[in-house]
C-alpha positions as CSV (number, residue, x, y, z in Angstrom):
1,M,0.0,0.0,0.0
2,K,2.9,2.3,0.9
3,R,4.3,1.8,-2.6
4,E,1.0,2.6,-4.3
5,R,0.6,5.8,-2.4
6,G,4.0,6.9,-3.6
7,R,3.2,6.0,-7.2
8,E,0.0,7.9,-7.0
9,G,1.8,10.9,-5.5
10,G,4.3,10.9,-8.4
11,T,1.5,10.7,-11.0
12,A,-0.3,13.6,-9.3
13,G,3.0,15.5,-9.3
14,L,3.7,14.9,-13.0
15,A,0.1,16.0,-13.7
16,A,0.7,19.2,-11.8
17,V,3.8,19.8,-13.8
18,I,2.0,19.3,-17.0
19,V,-0.9,21.6,-16.2
20,G,1.4,24.1,-14.6
21,T,3.6,24.2,-17.8
22,V,0.4,25.0,-19.9
23,A,-0.6,27.7,-17.5
24,W,2.8,29.3,-17.6
25,G,2.7,29.1,-21.5
26,S,-0.1,31.7,-21.4
27,T,2.1,34.3,-19.7
28,G,3.3,35.9,-23.0
29,I,-0.1,36.7,-24.4
30,F,-1.3,38.3,-21.3
31,V,1.8,40.6,-20.9
32,K,1.6,41.6,-24.6
33,E,-2.1,42.6,-24.2
34,I,-1.4,44.8,-21.2
35,H,-0.6,48.5,-21.9
36,L,1.6,49.0,-18.8
37,A,5.4,49.2,-18.3
38,A,7.1,46.1,-17.0
39,L,7.7,47.2,-13.4
40,P,4.2,48.5,-12.6
41,L,2.8,45.4,-14.2
42,T,5.0,43.2,-12.0
43,F,3.8,45.3,-8.9
44,Y,0.2,44.7,-9.7
45,R,0.6,41.1,-10.7
46,L,2.3,40.1,-7.5
47,W,0.0,42.0,-5.1
48,L,-3.0,40.6,-6.9
49,G,-1.4,37.1,-6.5
50,V,-1.0,37.7,-2.8
51,V,-4.7,38.6,-2.5
52,L,-5.9,35.5,-4.4
53,L,-3.7,33.2,-2.6
54,G,-4.6,34.7,0.8
55,V,-8.3,34.1,0.0
56,L,-7.4,30.5,-0.8
57,L,-5.7,30.1,2.6
58,L,-8.6,31.7,4.4
59,V,-11.1,29.3,2.7
60,R,-8.9,26.2,3.6
61,R,-8.3,27.7,7.1
62,R,-4.5,27.4,6.7
63,P,-2.9,29.8,9.1
64,L,0.6,31.1,8.3
65,S,3.7,30.4,10.4
66,L,6.8,32.4,10.8
67,A,8.9,29.4,9.9
68,V,7.2,29.2,6.6
69,I,7.6,32.8,5.9
70,L,11.2,32.8,6.7
71,R,11.7,29.7,4.6
72,S,10.2,31.5,1.6
73,V,12.5,34.6,1.6
74,P,15.1,33.4,-0.8
75,A,12.5,32.2,-3.3
76,G,10.5,35.3,-3.1
77,L,13.6,37.4,-3.9
78,F,14.3,35.2,-6.9
79,L,10.7,35.3,-8.1
80,A,10.4,39.1,-8.0
81,A,13.6,39.4,-10.1
82,D,12.4,36.7,-12.5
83,I,8.9,38.2,-13.2
84,A,10.3,41.8,-13.5
85,L,13.0,40.7,-15.8
86,F,10.7,38.4,-17.9
87,F,8.1,41.0,-18.4
88,S,10.7,43.5,-19.4
89,A,12.0,41.0,-21.9
90,L,8.4,40.4,-23.3
91,K,8.0,44.1,-23.9
92,L,11.2,44.3,-26.1
93,T,11.2,40.9,-28.0
94,S,8.9,38.3,-29.1
95,V,7.0,35.8,-27.0
96,A,8.8,32.8,-28.7
97,V,12.3,34.2,-28.2
98,A,11.8,35.2,-24.6
99,T,10.3,31.8,-23.7
100,V,12.8,29.7,-25.5
101,I,15.6,31.3,-23.6
102,G,13.8,30.4,-20.4
103,A,13.5,26.8,-21.7
104,L,17.3,26.5,-21.3
105,Q,16.6,26.1,-17.7
106,P,16.8,22.3,-17.6
107,A,20.5,22.4,-18.7
108,L,21.2,24.6,-15.7
109,V,19.1,22.4,-13.4
110,L,20.9,19.2,-14.7
111,M,24.2,20.7,-13.7
112,V,23.3,21.0,-10.1
113,A,20.5,18.6,-9.3
114,G,22.7,15.7,-8.4
115,R,24.9,17.9,-6.2
116,L,22.1,19.7,-4.3
117,F,19.5,17.0,-4.0
118,G,21.2,13.7,-4.6
119,E,19.1,13.0,-7.6
120,R,20.2,10.5,-10.2
121,V,20.3,12.1,-13.6
122,G,20.5,9.2,-16.1
123,R,22.0,9.4,-19.5
124,R,18.7,9.1,-21.2
125,V,17.4,12.1,-19.3
126,V,20.4,14.1,-20.4
127,I,20.0,13.0,-24.1
128,W,16.2,13.7,-24.2
129,T,16.9,17.1,-22.5
130,L,19.3,18.1,-25.1
131,V,17.0,17.0,-27.8
132,S,14.0,19.0,-26.3
133,I,16.3,22.1,-26.0
134,G,17.2,21.7,-29.7
135,G,13.6,21.4,-30.8
136,I,12.6,24.5,-28.6
137,A,15.5,26.6,-30.1
138,A,14.1,25.7,-33.5
139,V,10.7,27.2,-32.5
140,A,12.4,30.5,-31.5
141,V,15.0,31.1,-34.1
142,G,13.3,29.4,-37.2
143,P,12.6,32.8,-38.9
144,G,16.1,34.1,-38.0
145,V,18.1,35.2,-34.9
146,P,16.7,38.5,-33.6
147,R,19.1,41.5,-33.8
148,G,19.2,45.2,-33.0
149,E,16.6,46.4,-30.6
150,H,15.7,42.8,-29.6
151,L,19.1,42.1,-28.1
152,T,18.3,44.1,-24.9
153,G,15.1,41.9,-24.6
154,D,17.2,38.8,-25.2
155,A,19.6,39.9,-22.4
156,L,16.8,40.4,-20.0
157,A,15.4,37.0,-20.9
158,V,18.8,35.5,-20.0
159,A,18.9,37.3,-16.6
160,S,15.3,36.1,-16.1
161,L,16.4,32.6,-16.8
162,L,19.1,32.7,-14.1
163,A,16.6,34.2,-11.5
164,F,14.0,31.6,-12.3
165,T,16.5,28.7,-12.0
166,G,17.4,30.1,-8.5
167,Y,13.7,30.3,-7.6
168,W,13.1,26.7,-8.8
169,L,16.0,25.2,-7.0
170,V,15.5,26.9,-3.5
171,S,11.8,26.1,-3.8
172,K,12.6,22.5,-4.3
173,R,14.9,22.6,-1.2
174,A,12.3,24.5,0.9
175,I,9.4,22.3,0.0
176,G,11.1,19.0,0.4
177,G,8.5,16.5,1.5
178,S,6.4,19.1,3.1
179,A,2.6,19.5,2.5
180,D,2.8,23.3,2.9
181,S,2.8,24.2,-0.8
182,D,-0.2,26.6,-0.5
183,R,1.2,28.5,2.4
184,Y,4.7,28.4,1.0
185,T,3.5,29.8,-2.4
186,F,1.6,32.6,-0.6
187,S,4.7,33.4,1.5
188,V,6.8,33.5,-1.6
189,M,4.4,35.8,-3.4
190,L,4.2,38.1,-0.4
191,V,8.0,38.4,-0.1
192,A,8.2,39.0,-3.8
193,A,5.5,41.8,-3.7
194,V,7.1,43.5,-0.7
195,A,10.5,43.4,-2.5
196,M,9.0,44.7,-5.8
197,T,7.1,47.6,-4.1
198,P,10.0,50.1,-3.6
199,V,11.5,49.0,-7.0
200,A,8.2,49.9,-8.7
201,L,7.7,53.2,-6.8
202,L,11.3,54.3,-7.5
203,G,11.6,52.9,-11.1
204,G,10.4,56.1,-12.7
205,E,7.4,54.4,-14.4
206,P,4.0,55.5,-13.4
207,L,1.8,52.9,-11.7
208,G,-1.4,54.4,-13.2
209,P,-3.8,55.0,-14.5
210,V,-4.7,51.4,-15.4
211,R,-7.2,50.9,-18.2
212,P,-10.3,48.7,-17.4
213,A,-9.3,46.3,-20.2
214,D,-5.8,46.0,-18.6
215,W,-7.3,45.0,-15.3
216,F,-9.1,42.1,-17.0
217,W,-5.8,40.9,-18.4
218,I,-3.9,41.5,-15.1
219,V,-6.5,39.3,-13.2
220,L,-6.0,36.6,-15.8
221,L,-2.2,36.9,-15.5
222,A,-2.5,36.4,-11.8
223,L,-5.0,33.5,-12.0
224,V,-3.7,31.5,-14.8
225,P,0.1,31.5,-14.7
226,G,-0.2,32.3,-11.0
227,T,-1.8,28.9,-10.6
228,G,1.3,27.4,-12.2
229,H,3.4,28.4,-9.2
230,L,0.9,26.7,-6.9
231,L,1.0,23.5,-9.0
232,F,4.8,23.4,-9.4
233,N,5.4,23.9,-5.6
234,F,2.9,21.1,-5.0
235,A,4.9,18.9,-7.5
236,H,8.3,19.6,-5.8
237,R,7.3,17.1,-3.2
238,F,7.0,14.2,-5.7
239,V,9.0,15.0,-9.0
240,D,12.7,15.5,-9.3
241,V,13.8,19.0,-10.5
242,S,15.8,17.3,-13.3
243,V,12.3,15.8,-14.5
244,S,10.0,18.7,-13.9
245,S,12.3,21.2,-15.4
246,V,12.4,19.3,-18.7
247,V,8.6,18.8,-18.8
248,S,8.2,22.5,-18.1
249,A,10.4,23.2,-21.2
250,G,7.3,22.8,-23.1
251,N,6.3,26.2,-22.1
252,P,7.7,27.8,-25.3
253,I,5.6,25.5,-27.4
254,I,2.4,26.4,-25.6
255,A,3.6,30.2,-25.7
256,S,4.2,30.0,-29.4
257,L,1.0,28.5,-30.3
258,L,-1.0,31.0,-28.2
259,A,1.0,33.8,-29.7
260,L,0.2,32.6,-33.2
261,L,-3.6,32.3,-32.4
262,V,-4.0,35.5,-30.3
263,L,-1.3,37.8,-31.3
264,G,-0.8,36.7,-34.8
265,E,3.0,36.0,-34.4
266,P,3.7,33.6,-37.3
267,L,5.3,30.0,-37.2
268,D,7.2,28.7,-40.1
269,A,7.8,25.0,-40.9
270,V,11.1,24.9,-39.1
271,Q,9.3,26.1,-36.0
272,V,6.5,23.6,-36.3
273,A,9.0,20.7,-36.9
274,G,11.1,21.9,-33.8
275,G,7.9,22.0,-31.6
276,I,7.0,18.4,-32.5
277,V,10.5,17.2,-31.7
278,A,10.5,19.1,-28.4
279,V,7.1,17.6,-27.4
280,L,8.2,14.1,-28.1
281,A,11.4,14.5,-26.2
282,I,9.6,16.0,-23.2
283,A,7.0,13.2,-23.3
284,A,9.8,10.7,-23.2
285,V,11.3,12.2,-20.1
286,A,7.7,12.3,-18.5
287,Y,7.2,8.7,-19.5
288,Q,10.4,7.5,-17.9
289,A,9.4,9.3,-14.7
290,A,6.0,7.8,-14.5
291,G,6.6,4.3,-15.9
292,P,7.4,1.1,-14.2
293,G,10.9,1.0,-12.7
294,A,11.2,4.7,-12.5
295,A,11.7,4.9,-8.8
296,G,14.9,6.8,-9.3
297,A,13.1,9.5,-11.5
298,L,10.9,10.7,-8.7
299,P,11.9,12.9,-5.7
300,G,13.3,11.3,-2.8
301,R,12.4,7.9,-4.2
302,Q,16.0,6.7,-3.8
303,G,16.2,7.3,0.0
304,E,12.5,6.5,0.8
305,Q,12.5,3.3,-1.3
306,A,15.6,2.2,0.6
307,V,13.8,2.8,3.9
308,I,10.9,0.7,2.8
309,E,13.0,-2.1,1.6
310,S,15.2,-2.0,4.7
311,D,12.1,-2.0,7.0
312,F,10.6,-4.9,4.9
313,V,13.8,-6.9,5.2
314,A,14.0,-6.4,9.0
315,R,10.3,-7.5,9.5
316,E,9.0,-10.8,10.7
317,P,8.4,-13.7,8.1
318,C,5.8,-12.6,5.4
319,P,2.8,-15.0,4.9
320,E,2.2,-13.8,1.4
321,P,3.4,-16.3,-1.3
322,G,6.8,-15.5,-2.6
323,M,7.3,-12.5,-0.3
324,E,9.3,-14.4,2.4
325,Q,11.8,-15.6,-0.3
326,L,12.1,-12.0,-1.4
327,R,12.7,-10.7,2.2
328,L,15.4,-13.3,2.8
329,R,17.1,-12.5,-0.5
330,L,17.2,-8.8,0.4
331,A,18.3,-9.5,3.9
332,S,21.1,-11.7,2.6
333,R,22.1,-9.1,0.1
334,A,22.2,-6.3,2.6
335,G,23.9,-8.4,5.2
336,A,26.7,-9.1,2.9
337,G,27.5,-5.4,2.5
338,N,26.9,-4.1,6.1
339,K,25.4,-6.3,8.7
340,N,24.7,-3.3,10.9
341,L,22.9,-1.3,8.3
342,L,19.3,-2.5,8.8
343,P,19.1,-2.0,12.5
344,K,20.5,1.5,12.3
345,V,18.2,2.4,9.4
346,R,15.3,1.1,11.2
347,Q,16.1,2.9,14.4
348,S,16.9,6.2,12.8
349,I,14.2,6.6,10.2
350,S,10.5,6.0,10.4
351,I,8.3,4.6,7.7
352,K,5.9,7.4,8.3
353,S,7.9,9.8,6.0
354,W,6.7,7.6,3.0
355,Q,3.2,7.5,4.2
356,G,3.1,11.3,4.6
357,S,4.6,12.0,1.1
358,G,1.6,10.3,-0.7
């Protein structure tokens, strides 16, 4: 039963990543439709997100704690920088180019995921990541590499990429196996809004007046892409950052299609082909994470799986057919390596950590 709970949690985590990716893909069209400068737009988007998430916490009767707020400070600062830089980039360059630069995040995550979180990044994941990045790059630069006035926007998108990677990694570390994704997301949004307020007030760009039509798009910007943050913070409990970051790399595909349909930004044959390649590569990574034998592809599975197996080995004989032989085989294998391992593991780690993560 414990294993099934973990598998269900992993499936829910992957579903949250996929839906969150679609939600984030809509960011570009909302920003393009809003007639506000980047810093005022960031100000309103963050504070509206605080209000919406605050209402959610009130409805769910989830009081805040000082520990959660303090834990969210680094991520909040990274998020404020990411949103401000990304919105600024979207004002100066195309949706496709700004989002494809952000899609290079998996390459950065793969460099540090093993060192920071002890995640096993297999060779297939690396290969599919490179393939997905190549396909996404084709989506962005199919018509030609942007030059001139777009270079500033591209540079801002690169800075946004670095800030977003920092936000992603510190959120993964802060969430861990906790079920506080809603309170954590609210705290992150609050820290980001507070940090952005003096920047917006002193940035020299007026905060108003805001057109009624702009308020409509700002609300959608807070609701739809904003929900992506909640979904991804939930998924951090179950999905390795090396996997979720690759799945989220589908963001430019969603963004480019929406930009074509809503904004009329064209896509040529090279971009379409690149999109197909990227989607297939991303699907391959997601399949490996959700499929049989993918315990190493979901977060904390290596350690938690070891705890389950160790506890199972150390138990009394199992009445189920075939299970006793398996228990003895595992006990023999573990005893050959370290005879004192199982008692220490059993004493120091409780199986409740697995039950809580499902």
